MDTraj code that builds the backbone (N, CA, C; nanometers):
import mdtraj as md
import numpy as np

residues = "MET LYS GLU MET ILE LYS ASN ALA GLY ILE LEU PHE ALA ILE THR LEU ILE ALA GLY LEU VAL LEU GLY LEU THR HIS GLN VAL THR LYS ASP THR ILE LEU GLN ARG LEU ASP ALA ASP LYS LYS ALA ALA PHE PHE GLU VAL PHE ALA ASP ALA ALA ASN PHE THR GLU ASN THR ASP PHE MET THR GLU ASP ASN ARG LYS ALA LEU ASP MET ALA GLY TYR ASP LYS GLU SER ILE ASN GLU GLN TRP VAL ALA VAL ASP ALA ASP GLY ASN PRO LEU GLY TYR VAL PHE LYS VAL THR THR LYS GLU GLY TYR GLY GLY ASP ILE SER PHE ALA VAL GLY ILE ARG ASN ASP GLY THR VAL ASN GLY ILE SER ILE LEU GLU ILE ASN GLU THR ALA GLY LEU GLY MET ASN ALA GLU LYS VAL LEU LYS PRO GLN PHE ALA ASN LYS SER VAL LYS SER PHE ALA TYR THR LYS THR GLY ALA VAL ALA GLU ASN GLU VAL ASP ALA ILE SER GLY ALA THR ILE THR THR ASN ALA PHE VAL LYS GLY VAL ASN CYS ALA LEU THR TYR PHE TYR ASP VAL ILE GLY GLY GLY SER VAL GLU".split()
xyz = np.array([
    [10.2305, 7.2554, -2.5003],
    [10.3544, 7.3466, -2.4642],
    [10.4214, 7.2477, -2.3741],
    [10.3249, 7.1720, -2.2792],
    [10.3979, 7.0773, -2.1841],
    [10.4761, 6.9715, -2.2691],
    [10.4050, 6.9278, -2.3660],
    [10.4647, 6.8123, -2.4582],
    [10.5906, 6.8494, -2.5315],
    [10.5856, 6.9898, -2.5668],
    [10.7115, 7.0257, -2.6274],
    [10.8250, 7.0379, -2.5417],
    [10.8083, 7.1037, -2.4233],
    [10.8988, 7.0946, -2.3280],
    [10.9647, 6.9609, -2.2846],
    [10.8670, 6.8758, -2.2742],
    [10.9081, 6.7194, -2.2295],
    [10.9984, 6.6690, -2.3550],
    [10.9543, 6.6849, -2.4725],
    [11.0323, 6.6390, -2.5756],
    [11.1627, 6.7117, -2.6017],
    [11.1734, 6.8313, -2.5721],
    [11.3108, 6.9172, -2.5656],
    [11.4039, 6.8603, -2.4596],
    [11.3377, 6.8161, -2.3476],
    [11.4079, 6.7713, -2.2206],
    [11.4703, 6.6283, -2.2723],
    [11.3732, 6.5581, -2.3193],
    [11.4504, 6.4182, -2.3477],
    [11.5597, 6.4345, -2.4626],
    [11.5355, 6.5293, -2.5572],
    [11.6365, 6.5452, -2.6671],
    [11.7459, 6.6082, -2.6030],
    [11.7592, 6.6876, -2.5129],
    [11.8788, 6.7469, -2.4413],
    [11.9514, 6.6326, -2.3685],
    [11.8609, 6.5516, -2.2959],
    [11.9287, 6.4393, -2.2132],
    [12.0057, 6.3441, -2.2881],
    [11.9481, 6.3109, -2.4064],
    [12.0122, 6.2103, -2.4921],
    [12.1321, 6.2620, -2.5511],
    [12.1244, 6.4149, -2.6019],
    [12.2487, 6.4595, -2.6636],
    [12.3588, 6.4858, -2.5468],
    [12.3211, 6.4995, -2.4275],
    [12.4223, 6.5219, -2.3223],
    [12.4989, 6.3899, -2.2806],
    [12.4204, 6.2807, -2.2869],
    [12.4615, 6.1332, -2.2540],
    [12.5537, 6.1110, -2.3729],
    [12.5121, 6.1221, -2.5008],
    [12.5951, 6.0922, -2.6139],
    [12.7184, 6.1527, -2.5961],
    [12.7327, 6.3079, -2.5810],
    [12.8566, 6.3670, -2.5709],
    [12.9296, 6.3051, -2.4515],
    [12.8927, 6.2805, -2.3289],
    [12.9490, 6.2120, -2.2452],
    [13.0215, 6.1005, -2.2662],
    [12.9478, 5.9884, -2.3402],
    [13.0170, 5.8726, -2.3854],
    [13.1229, 5.8922, -2.4967],
    [13.0862, 5.9922, -2.5754],
    [13.2056, 6.0074, -2.6751],
    [13.3260, 6.0578, -2.6181],
    [13.3089, 6.1530, -2.5228],
    [13.4238, 6.2235, -2.4516],
    [13.4916, 6.1004, -2.3552],
    [13.4286, 6.0095, -2.3104],
    [13.4894, 5.9084, -2.2178],
    [13.5658, 5.8130, -2.3028],
    [13.5129, 5.7807, -2.4353],
    [13.5577, 5.7053, -2.5395],
    [13.6942, 5.7441, -2.5837],
    [13.6977, 5.8804, -2.5990],
    [13.8082, 5.9549, -2.6481],
    [13.9205, 5.9400, -2.5552],
    [13.9084, 5.9699, -2.4189],
    [13.9934, 5.9568, -2.3138],
    [14.0484, 5.8220, -2.2986],
    [13.9649, 5.7299, -2.3126],
    [14.0100, 5.5733, -2.2876],
    [14.0953, 5.5532, -2.3934],
    [14.0698, 5.5839, -2.5442],
    [14.1495, 5.5429, -2.6481],
    [14.2665, 5.6387, -2.6877],
    [14.2678, 5.7544, -2.6318],
    [14.3722, 5.8543, -2.6714],
    [14.5033, 5.8152, -2.6606],
    [14.5560, 5.7565, -2.5479],
    [14.6721, 5.6994, -2.5323],
    [14.7164, 5.5782, -2.6073],
    [14.6097, 5.5014, -2.6435],
    [14.6329, 5.3845, -2.7476],
    [14.6596, 5.4344, -2.8804],
    [14.5986, 5.5487, -2.9388],
    [14.6143, 5.5993, -3.0627],
    [14.7399, 5.6612, -3.0665],
    [14.7789, 5.7306, -2.9678],
    [14.9032, 5.7935, -2.9603],
    [15.0173, 5.6932, -2.9777],
    [14.9993, 5.5902, -2.9001],
    [15.1094, 5.4794, -2.8859],
    [15.1168, 5.4128, -3.0374],
    [15.0090, 5.3866, -3.0945],
    [15.0034, 5.3406, -3.2302],
    [15.0762, 5.4174, -3.3296],
    [15.0519, 5.5522, -3.3242],
    [15.1099, 5.6535, -3.4007],
    [15.2672, 5.6521, -3.3884],
    [15.3082, 5.6361, -3.2720],
    [15.4507, 5.6508, -3.2359],
    [15.5096, 5.5096, -3.2938],
    [15.4391, 5.3887, -3.2865],
    [15.4935, 5.2691, -3.3185],
    [15.4987, 5.2733, -3.4703],
    [15.4144, 5.3214, -3.5493],
    [15.4067, 5.3404, -3.6860],
    [15.5254, 5.4198, -3.7491],
    [15.5450, 5.5462, -3.6752],
    [15.6555, 5.6180, -3.7136],
    [15.7914, 5.5461, -3.6772],
    [15.8233, 5.4781, -3.5738],
    [15.9333, 5.4019, -3.5308],
    [15.9591, 5.2956, -3.6315],
    [15.8462, 5.2314, -3.6617],
    [15.8669, 5.1146, -3.7742],
    [15.9042, 5.1781, -3.9086],
    [15.8508, 5.2946, -3.9446],
    [15.8858, 5.3691, -4.0635],
    [16.0442, 5.4165, -4.0697],
    [16.0950, 5.4527, -3.9471],
    [16.2305, 5.4902, -3.9426],
    [16.3222, 5.3842, -3.9624],
    [16.2939, 5.2627, -3.8910],
    [16.3843, 5.1441, -3.8993],
    [16.3483, 5.0936, -4.0378],
    [16.2588, 5.1029, -4.1134],
    [16.2592, 5.0704, -4.2493],
    [16.3468, 5.1510, -4.3543],
    [16.3620, 5.2692, -4.3207],
    [16.4475, 5.3529, -4.3895],
    [16.6058, 5.3567, -4.3348],
    [16.6240, 5.3080, -4.2228],
    [16.7566, 5.2905, -4.1486],
    [16.7523, 5.1644, -4.0773],
    [16.7620, 5.0521, -4.1549],
    [16.7497, 4.9155, -4.1174],
    [16.8575, 4.8891, -4.0238],
    [16.9789, 4.9401, -4.0311],
    [17.1005, 4.9240, -3.9489],
    [17.1196, 5.0142, -3.8313],
    [17.0145, 5.0984, -3.8084],
    [17.0468, 5.1831, -3.7098],
    [16.9997, 5.1098, -3.5634],
    [17.0556, 5.1547, -3.4601],
    [17.0248, 5.0910, -3.3553],
    [16.9197, 5.1880, -3.2648],
    [16.9150, 5.3159, -3.2856],
    [16.8353, 5.4070, -3.2292],
    [16.8207, 5.5511, -3.3018],
    [16.7423, 5.6382, -3.2696],
    [16.7205, 5.7562, -3.3334],
    [16.7192, 5.8783, -3.2238],
    [16.7951, 5.9643, -3.2534],
    [16.7847, 6.0845, -3.1634],
    [16.7419, 6.2028, -3.2424],
    [16.6230, 6.2862, -3.1707],
    [16.5667, 6.3886, -3.2392],
    [16.6419, 6.5159, -3.2381],
    [16.6559, 6.5950, -3.3414],
    [16.6979, 6.7429, -3.3283],
    [16.5690, 6.8231, -3.3531],
    [16.5445, 6.8929, -3.2351],
    [16.4125, 6.9710, -3.2473],
    [16.4309, 7.1250, -3.2842],
    [16.5582, 7.1652, -3.2972],
    [16.5938, 7.2995, -3.3282],
    [16.6338, 7.3206, -3.4708],
    [16.5974, 7.2257, -3.5506],
    [16.6621, 7.2387, -3.7005],
    [16.6004, 7.3255, -3.7900],
    [16.4594, 7.3484, -3.7776],
    [16.4079, 7.4407, -3.8762],
    [16.3695, 7.5818, -3.8372],
    [16.5025, 7.6488, -3.8587],
    [16.5096, 7.7791, -3.8193],
    [16.4523, 7.8728, -3.9344],
    [16.4308, 7.9977, -3.9070],
    [16.3795, 8.0814, -4.0117],
    [16.4384, 8.0878, -4.1498],
    [16.5786, 8.0947, -4.1295],
    [16.6682, 8.0866, -4.2430],
    [16.6630, 7.9589, -4.3295],
    [16.6587, 7.8504, -4.2303],
    [16.6316, 7.7071, -4.3204],
    [16.5177, 7.7030, -4.4024],
    [16.3977, 7.7683, -4.3470],
    [16.2651, 7.7603, -4.3968],
    [16.2866, 7.8560, -4.5341],
    [16.3500, 7.9692, -4.5314],
    [16.3569, 8.0354, -4.6374],
    [16.4561, 7.9853, -4.7403],
    [16.5429, 7.8997, -4.7081],
    [16.6242, 7.8284, -4.8044],
    [16.5541, 7.7247, -4.8812],
    [16.4672, 7.6609, -4.8268],
    [16.3621, 7.5663, -4.8874],
    [16.2735, 7.6270, -4.9736],
    [16.2085, 7.7534, -4.9268],
    [16.1249, 7.8268, -5.0146],
    [16.1785, 7.8683, -5.1349],
    [16.3047, 7.9269, -5.1270],
    [16.3783, 7.9799, -5.2404],
    [16.4161, 7.8668, -5.3417],
    [16.4455, 7.7567, -5.2833],
    [16.4705, 7.6281, -5.3830],
    [16.3399, 7.5637, -5.4439],
    [16.2257, 7.6275, -5.4190],
    [16.0990, 7.5945, -5.4892],
    [16.0337, 7.4988, -5.4223],
    [16.0587, 7.4903, -5.2693],
    [15.9774, 7.3947, -5.1923],
    [15.8906, 7.4427, -5.0894],
    [15.8141, 7.5428, -5.1371],
    [15.7344, 7.6397, -5.0628],
    [15.5991, 7.5448, -5.0062],
    [15.5767, 7.4356, -5.0853],
    [15.4547, 7.3395, -5.0476],
    [15.5060, 7.2241, -4.9823],
    [15.6423, 7.2087, -4.9592],
    [15.6839, 7.1063, -4.8706],
    [15.7391, 7.1294, -4.7432],
    [15.7424, 7.0413, -4.6411],
    [15.7865, 7.0890, -4.5131],
    [15.8710, 6.9517, -4.4613],
    [15.9578, 6.9861, -4.3750],
    [16.0217, 6.8861, -4.3043],
    [15.9798, 6.9046, -4.1609],
    [15.9158, 6.8104, -4.1061],
    [15.8389, 6.8213, -3.9779],
    [15.9396, 6.7826, -3.8740],
    [16.0330, 6.6743, -3.9012],
    [16.0955, 6.6392, -3.7877],
    [16.2360, 6.5866, -3.8593],
    [16.3299, 6.6058, -3.7807],
    [16.4736, 6.5464, -3.8240],
    [16.5255, 6.4736, -3.7145],
    [16.5725, 6.3691, -3.7570],
    [16.6283, 6.2574, -3.6386],
    [16.7565, 6.1966, -3.7016],
    [16.8685, 6.1912, -3.5992],
    [16.9740, 6.1289, -3.6384],
    [16.9840, 5.9805, -3.6173],
    [17.0203, 5.8994, -3.7131],
    [17.0238, 5.7601, -3.6939],
    [17.1476, 5.7124, -3.6433],
    [17.1618, 5.6342, -3.5442],
    [17.2920, 5.6132, -3.4728],
    [17.3059, 5.4552, -3.4598],
    [17.4310, 5.4146, -3.4549],
    [17.4512, 5.2702, -3.4402],
    [17.4667, 5.2398, -3.2854],
    [17.4697, 5.1000, -3.2536],
    [17.4991, 5.0597, -3.1228],
    [17.5912, 5.1503, -3.0155],
    [17.6868, 5.1897, -3.0875],
    [17.7879, 5.2627, -3.0257],
    [17.7619, 5.4195, -3.0207],
    [17.6382, 5.4702, -3.0760],
    [17.6114, 5.6008, -3.0844],
    [17.6691, 5.6735, -3.1821],
    [17.7343, 5.6251, -3.2672],
    [17.7851, 5.6841, -3.3912],
    [17.6765, 5.7050, -3.4887],
    [17.6938, 5.8483, -3.5430],
    [17.5807, 5.8759, -3.6589],
    [17.5994, 5.7946, -3.7833],
    [17.4907, 5.7646, -3.8312],
    [17.4936, 5.6825, -3.9519],
    [17.4348, 5.7802, -4.0642],
    [17.3516, 5.8887, -4.0330],
    [17.2837, 5.9624, -4.1187],
    [17.1628, 6.0312, -4.0720],
    [17.0626, 6.0624, -4.1454],
    [16.9320, 6.1213, -4.1085],
    [16.8282, 6.0617, -4.1524],
    [16.7186, 6.0822, -4.0656],
    [16.5748, 6.0422, -4.0964],
    [16.5004, 6.1861, -4.0887],
    [16.4267, 6.2022, -4.2148],
    [16.3479, 6.3230, -4.2262],
    [16.2041, 6.2994, -4.2336],
    [16.1037, 6.3490, -4.1654],
    [15.9812, 6.3369, -4.1893],
    [15.9233, 6.4580, -4.2642],
    [15.8893, 6.4154, -4.3920],
    [15.8429, 6.5212, -4.4830],
    [15.7102, 6.5176, -4.5140],
    [15.6469, 6.6354, -4.5380],
    [15.5111, 6.6447, -4.5701],
    [15.5021, 6.7489, -4.6901],
    [15.4350, 6.6911, -4.7852],
    [15.3944, 6.7676, -4.9167],
    [15.2562, 6.7978, -4.9312],
    [15.2084, 6.9012, -4.9668],
    [15.0827, 6.9529, -4.9811],
    [15.0511, 6.9388, -5.1399],
    [15.1260, 6.8785, -5.2171],
    [15.0993, 6.8594, -5.3614],
    [15.0345, 6.7411, -5.3962],
    [14.9870, 6.6573, -5.2971],
    [14.9121, 6.5377, -5.3406],
    [14.7876, 6.5563, -5.4081],
    [14.7460, 6.4694, -5.4893],
    [14.6152, 6.5013, -5.5442],
    [14.4907, 6.4889, -5.4473],
    [14.5097, 6.3872, -5.3461],
    [14.4001, 6.3681, -5.2538],
    [14.4351, 6.4446, -5.1143],
    [14.5398, 6.5369, -5.1131],
    [14.5616, 6.6104, -4.9737],
    [14.7011, 6.5855, -4.9491],
    [14.7460, 6.6199, -4.8193],
    [14.8778, 6.6103, -4.7746],
    [14.9307, 6.4502, -4.7900],
    [15.0563, 6.4391, -4.8237],
    [15.1217, 6.3113, -4.8287],
    [15.2552, 6.3290, -4.7186],
    [15.2622, 6.2453, -4.6254],
    [15.3802, 6.2320, -4.5359],
    [15.4477, 6.0961, -4.5397],
    [15.5759, 6.1318, -4.5381],
    [15.6580, 5.9959, -4.5442],
    [15.8045, 6.0223, -4.4768],
    [15.8632, 5.9193, -4.4423],
    [15.9892, 5.9287, -4.3766],
    [16.1016, 5.9022, -4.4922],
    [16.2153, 5.9973, -4.4952],
    [16.3332, 5.9798, -4.5930],
    [16.4431, 5.9182, -4.5191],
    [16.5260, 5.8369, -4.5345],
    [16.6471, 5.7999, -4.4688],
    [16.7772, 5.8379, -4.5725],
    [16.8607, 5.9222, -4.5268],
    [16.9720, 5.9590, -4.5978],
    [17.1109, 5.9309, -4.5262],
    [17.1699, 5.8567, -4.5813],
    [17.3125, 5.8372, -4.5174],
    [17.4148, 5.9410, -4.5047],
    [17.5067, 5.9268, -4.4263],
    [17.6043, 6.0516, -4.4308],
    [17.6819, 6.0839, -4.5529],
    [17.6843, 5.9900, -4.6376],
    [17.7502, 5.9981, -4.7740],
    [17.6400, 6.0497, -4.8867],
    [17.5204, 6.0722, -4.8422],
    [17.4196, 6.1180, -4.9378],
    [17.3449, 6.0101, -5.0012],
    [17.3652, 5.8888, -4.9643],
    [17.2865, 5.7768, -5.0273],
    [17.1419, 5.7718, -4.9608],
    [17.0396, 5.7783, -5.0569],
    [16.9093, 5.7719, -5.0008],
    [16.8810, 5.6257, -4.9727],
    [16.8460, 5.5905, -4.8577],
    [16.8311, 5.4421, -4.8170],
    [16.7001, 5.4130, -4.8760],
    [16.6000, 5.5108, -4.8679],
    [16.4681, 5.4761, -4.9247],
    [16.3383, 5.5805, -4.8486],
    [16.2265, 5.5327, -4.8891],
    [16.1116, 5.6048, -4.7971],
    [16.0167, 5.5247, -4.7435],
    [15.9457, 5.5502, -4.6613],
    [15.8405, 5.4883, -4.5859],
    [15.7183, 5.5688, -4.5707],
    [15.6184, 5.5368, -4.6301],
    [15.4926, 5.6193, -4.6377],
    [15.4356, 5.6184, -4.4999],
    [15.3950, 5.7344, -4.4492],
    [15.3219, 5.7570, -4.3190],
    [15.1694, 5.7802, -4.3509],
    [15.1482, 5.8762, -4.4217],
    [15.0030, 5.9264, -4.4530],
    [14.9841, 5.9488, -4.5974],
    [14.8820, 5.8942, -4.6702],
    [14.8481, 5.9207, -4.7961],
    [14.6992, 5.8797, -4.8329],
    [14.6372, 5.9813, -4.9146],
    [14.4928, 5.9615, -4.9268],
    [14.4695, 5.9867, -5.0863],
    [14.5428, 5.9247, -5.1706],
    [14.5363, 5.9346, -5.3161],
    [14.4292, 5.8409, -5.3771],
    [14.4073, 5.8632, -5.4941],
    [14.3050, 5.7658, -5.5534],
    [14.3264, 5.6336, -5.5727],
    [14.2558, 5.5518, -5.5301],
    [14.2511, 5.4064, -5.5213],
    [14.2769, 5.3662, -5.6698],
    [14.3767, 5.2726, -5.6795],
    [14.4086, 5.2321, -5.8295],
    [14.5033, 5.3193, -5.9031],
    [14.5316, 5.4309, -5.8423],
    [14.6215, 5.5186, -5.9180],
    [14.7318, 5.5765, -5.8255],
    [14.7030, 5.6985, -5.7630],
    [14.8039, 5.7529, -5.6696],
    [14.8265, 5.6460, -5.5608],
    [14.7423, 5.5716, -5.5177],
    [14.7607, 5.4824, -5.4026],
    [14.8588, 5.3560, -5.4467],
    [14.8780, 5.3563, -5.5783],
    [15.0022, 5.2497, -5.6023],
    [15.1468, 5.3123, -5.5848],
    [15.1637, 5.4313, -5.5077],
    [15.2768, 5.4675, -5.4800],
    [15.3569, 5.3677, -5.3973],
    [15.2925, 5.3168, -5.3079],
    [15.3630, 5.2155, -5.2248],
    [15.4359, 5.0984, -5.3268],
    [15.3820, 5.0572, -5.4206],
    [15.4436, 4.9555, -5.4938],
    [15.5071, 5.0029, -5.6168],
    [15.4897, 5.1087, -5.6586],
    [15.5660, 5.1576, -5.7786],
    [15.6757, 5.2663, -5.7599],
    [15.6198, 5.3622, -5.6795],
    [15.7373, 5.4713, -5.6543],
    [15.8231, 5.4364, -5.5404],
    [15.7772, 5.3942, -5.4308],
    [15.8609, 5.3615, -5.3127],
    [15.9959, 5.2806, -5.3426],
    [15.9999, 5.1797, -5.4164],
    [16.1180, 5.0992, -5.4560],
    [16.2089, 5.1608, -5.5239],
    [16.1631, 5.2657, -5.6109],
    [16.2537, 5.3488, -5.6911],
    [16.3466, 5.4386, -5.6265],
    [16.3028, 5.4748, -5.4949],
    [16.4139, 5.5607, -5.4166],
    [16.5123, 5.4953, -5.3354],
    [16.5260, 5.3744, -5.3247],
    [16.6107, 5.3072, -5.2551],
    [16.7510, 5.2802, -5.3067],
    [16.8319, 5.3143, -5.2116],
    [17.0072, 5.3051, -5.2430],
    [17.0339, 5.3791, -5.3653],
    [16.9990, 5.5016, -5.3697],
    [17.0279, 5.5891, -5.4753],
    [17.1223, 5.7102, -5.4106],
    [17.2199, 5.7210, -5.4960],
    [17.3090, 5.8240, -5.4588],
    [17.2960, 5.9318, -5.5430],
    [17.2097, 6.0266, -5.5439],
    [17.2032, 6.1450, -5.6184],
    [17.1494, 6.2610, -5.5569],
    [17.1742, 6.3658, -5.6163],
    [17.1432, 6.5005, -5.5358],
    [16.9705, 6.5326, -5.5580],
    [16.9224, 6.4815, -5.6560],
    [16.7876, 6.5295, -5.6804],
    [16.7383, 6.3993, -5.7860],
    [16.6038, 6.3995, -5.7649],
    [16.5332, 6.3025, -5.8615],
    [16.4355, 6.3811, -5.9682],
    [16.4123, 6.3048, -6.0667],
    [16.3221, 6.3691, -6.1608],
    [16.2150, 6.2472, -6.2174],
    [16.1033, 6.2648, -6.2423],
    [16.0222, 6.1611, -6.2960],
    [16.0175, 6.1682, -6.4263],
    [15.9892, 6.0350, -6.4994],
    [15.9842, 6.0343, -6.6322],
    [15.8570, 5.9375, -6.6712],
    [15.7966, 5.9626, -6.7786],
    [15.6750, 5.8862, -6.8241],
    [15.7263, 5.7923, -6.9359],
    [15.8398, 5.7893, -6.9853],
    [15.8959, 5.7110, -7.0966],
    [15.9923, 5.5801, -7.0396],
    [15.9994, 5.5766, -6.9152],
    [16.0842, 5.4722, -6.8740],
    [16.2208, 5.5177, -6.8042],
    [16.2563, 5.4939, -6.6881],
    [16.3808, 5.5566, -6.6250],
    [16.4904, 5.4681, -6.6832],
    [16.5813, 5.5560, -6.7180],
    [16.7110, 5.5118, -6.7755],
    [16.8321, 5.5641, -6.7066],
    [16.8161, 5.6676, -6.6334],
    [16.9282, 5.7276, -6.5250],
    [16.9042, 5.6997, -6.3806],
    [17.0143, 5.7090, -6.3040],
    [16.9897, 5.6746, -6.1698],
    [16.9124, 5.7603, -6.0978],
    [16.9072, 5.8895, -6.1419],
    [16.8084, 5.9804, -6.0769],
    [16.6664, 5.9892, -6.1140],
    [16.6339, 5.9128, -6.2192],
    [16.5100, 5.9062, -6.2777],
    [16.4034, 5.8006, -6.2167],
    [16.2819, 5.8518, -6.2014],
    [16.1814, 5.7576, -6.1286],
    [16.0564, 5.7583, -6.2331],
    [16.0170, 5.6243, -6.2646],
    [15.9005, 5.6074, -6.3402],
    [15.7776, 5.6390, -6.2867],
    [15.7087, 5.7362, -6.3507],
    [15.5712, 5.7877, -6.3044],
    [15.4895, 5.6834, -6.2871],
    [15.3931, 5.7094, -6.2018],
    [15.2622, 5.5991, -6.1847],
    [15.1807, 5.6170, -6.2967],
    [15.1489, 5.5444, -6.3774],
    [15.0575, 5.5639, -6.4898],
    [14.9249, 5.6280, -6.4450],
    [14.8777, 5.7429, -6.4923],
    [14.7666, 5.8074, -6.4753],
    [14.7625, 5.8798, -6.3438],
    [14.8830, 5.8976, -6.2695],
    [14.8992, 5.9549, -6.1429],
    [15.0226, 6.0440, -6.1291],
    [15.0391, 6.1403, -6.2322],
    [15.1640, 6.2189, -6.2230],
    [15.1641, 6.3145, -6.1089],
    [15.0480, 6.3592, -6.0718],
    [15.0518, 6.4607, -5.9667],
    [15.0944, 6.3930, -5.8471],
    [15.0606, 6.2714, -5.8092],
    [15.1128, 6.1933, -5.6898],
    [15.2581, 6.1807, -5.7089],
    [15.2990, 6.1287, -5.8236],
    [15.4506, 6.0955, -5.8490],
    [15.5122, 6.2357, -5.8378],
    [15.4903, 6.3466, -5.8713],
    [15.5524, 6.4850, -5.8552],
    [15.5528, 6.4997, -5.7042],
    [15.4404, 6.4763, -5.6371],
    [15.4588, 6.4952, -5.4972],
    [15.5564, 6.4269, -5.4233],
    [15.5719, 6.3199, -5.4662],
    [15.6783, 6.2301, -5.3893],
    [15.8052, 6.2778, -5.4383],
    [15.8407, 6.2915, -5.5614],
    [15.9716, 6.3419, -5.6093],
    [16.0035, 6.4836, -5.5374],
    [15.9087, 6.5786, -5.5357],
    [15.9468, 6.7153, -5.4677],
    [15.9695, 6.6749, -5.3222],
    [15.8973, 6.5895, -5.2543],
    [15.9221, 6.5677, -5.1157],
    [16.0420, 6.5051, -5.0897],
    [16.0895, 6.4111, -5.1650],
    [16.2306, 6.3439, -5.1364],
    [16.3391, 6.4587, -5.1772],
    [16.3120, 6.5453, -5.2862],
    [16.4072, 6.6344, -5.3205],
    [16.4054, 6.7364, -5.2083],
    [16.3018, 6.7831, -5.1566],
    [16.3044, 6.8849, -5.0471],
    [16.4036, 6.8150, -4.9506],
    [16.4039, 6.6892, -4.8974],
    [16.4923, 6.6260, -4.8046],
    [16.6377, 6.6462, -4.8397],
    [16.6599, 6.6039, -4.9684],
    [16.8004, 6.6152, -5.0213],
    [16.8467, 6.7566, -5.0270],
    [16.7658, 6.8404, -5.0569],
    [16.8090, 6.9931, -5.0658],
    [16.8306, 7.0354, -4.9316],
    [16.7634, 7.0065, -4.8289],
    [16.7953, 7.0378, -4.6799],
    [16.9348, 6.9510, -4.6590],
    [16.9440, 6.8379, -4.6810],
    [17.0606, 6.7699, -4.6376],
    [17.1924, 6.8211, -4.6902],
    [17.1832, 6.8492, -4.8327],
    [17.2985, 6.9046, -4.9000],
    [17.3248, 7.0422, -4.8676],
    [17.2291, 7.1395, -4.8845],
    [17.2460, 7.2780, -4.8927],
    [17.2303, 7.3500, -4.7506],
    [17.1545, 7.2835, -4.6640],
    [17.1457, 7.3377, -4.5232],
    [17.2344, 7.2785, -4.4281],
    [17.2395, 7.1497, -4.4145],
    [17.3099, 7.0809, -4.3339],
    [17.4642, 7.0698, -4.3816],
    [17.4738, 7.0639, -4.5126],
    [17.6208, 7.0508, -4.5963],
    [17.6517, 6.9148, -4.5875],
    [17.5767, 6.8151, -4.5921],
    [17.6463, 6.6690, -4.5704],
    [17.6549, 6.6236, -4.7096],
    [17.7022, 6.4905, -4.7000],
    [17.7331, 6.4343, -4.8340],
    [17.8445, 6.4347, -4.9112],
    [17.8777, 6.3435, -5.0006],
    [18.0012, 6.3443, -5.0636],
    [17.9825, 6.3150, -5.2130],
    [17.8425, 6.3267, -5.2675],
    [17.8057, 6.3165, -5.3954],
    [17.8459, 6.4307, -5.4792],
    [17.9196, 6.4127, -5.5807],
    [17.9469, 6.5251, -5.6855],
    [17.8288, 6.5472, -5.7838],
])
top = md.Topology()
chain = top.add_chain()
for i, resn in enumerate(residues, 1):
    res = top.add_residue(resn, chain, resSeq=i)
    for name in ("N", "CA", "C"):
        top.add_atom(name, md.element.get_by_symbol(name[0]), res)
traj = md.Trajectory(xyz[None], top)
């Protein structure tokens, strides 16, 4: 019995020390992790709005009515988590950056930034979080991402037979689920831009 109590005490002490070390490590690295996340997001914003001097956040954009509008448009699995206004050096608005998350990825949620100019031109996207299949969905960076850049359309559609129209995106071979997730995510941002904000001049 004494031996059991002794061993239990040793095990408890080891567990306690390990917990304290993990807690201390978390506290020490927490700020660094947050700073890194902020830096990644900032880099993504400048990638989709290279001519912006700064970005100002709109924190009151997703009202209940706005959420309903996206749901009714078929984007119940997509979310616009953040809305930022891209401004030039004089503070003039150039357009918007939306942080979009879609739950339709093959490997889980996919998050990315979308830059849309005041006239409705999609500057492009910058991927923030993705966990798709290596060699398939993870090819989104090189296959899908370039296809959204500098397009003036109200919505995109993917094709498996080769894009011939401005609004068409070539699907990743063997990864149509990932392709669909990105297309719906970008279209969600465009729907919000046109139907909720009422922006753009594309017919």
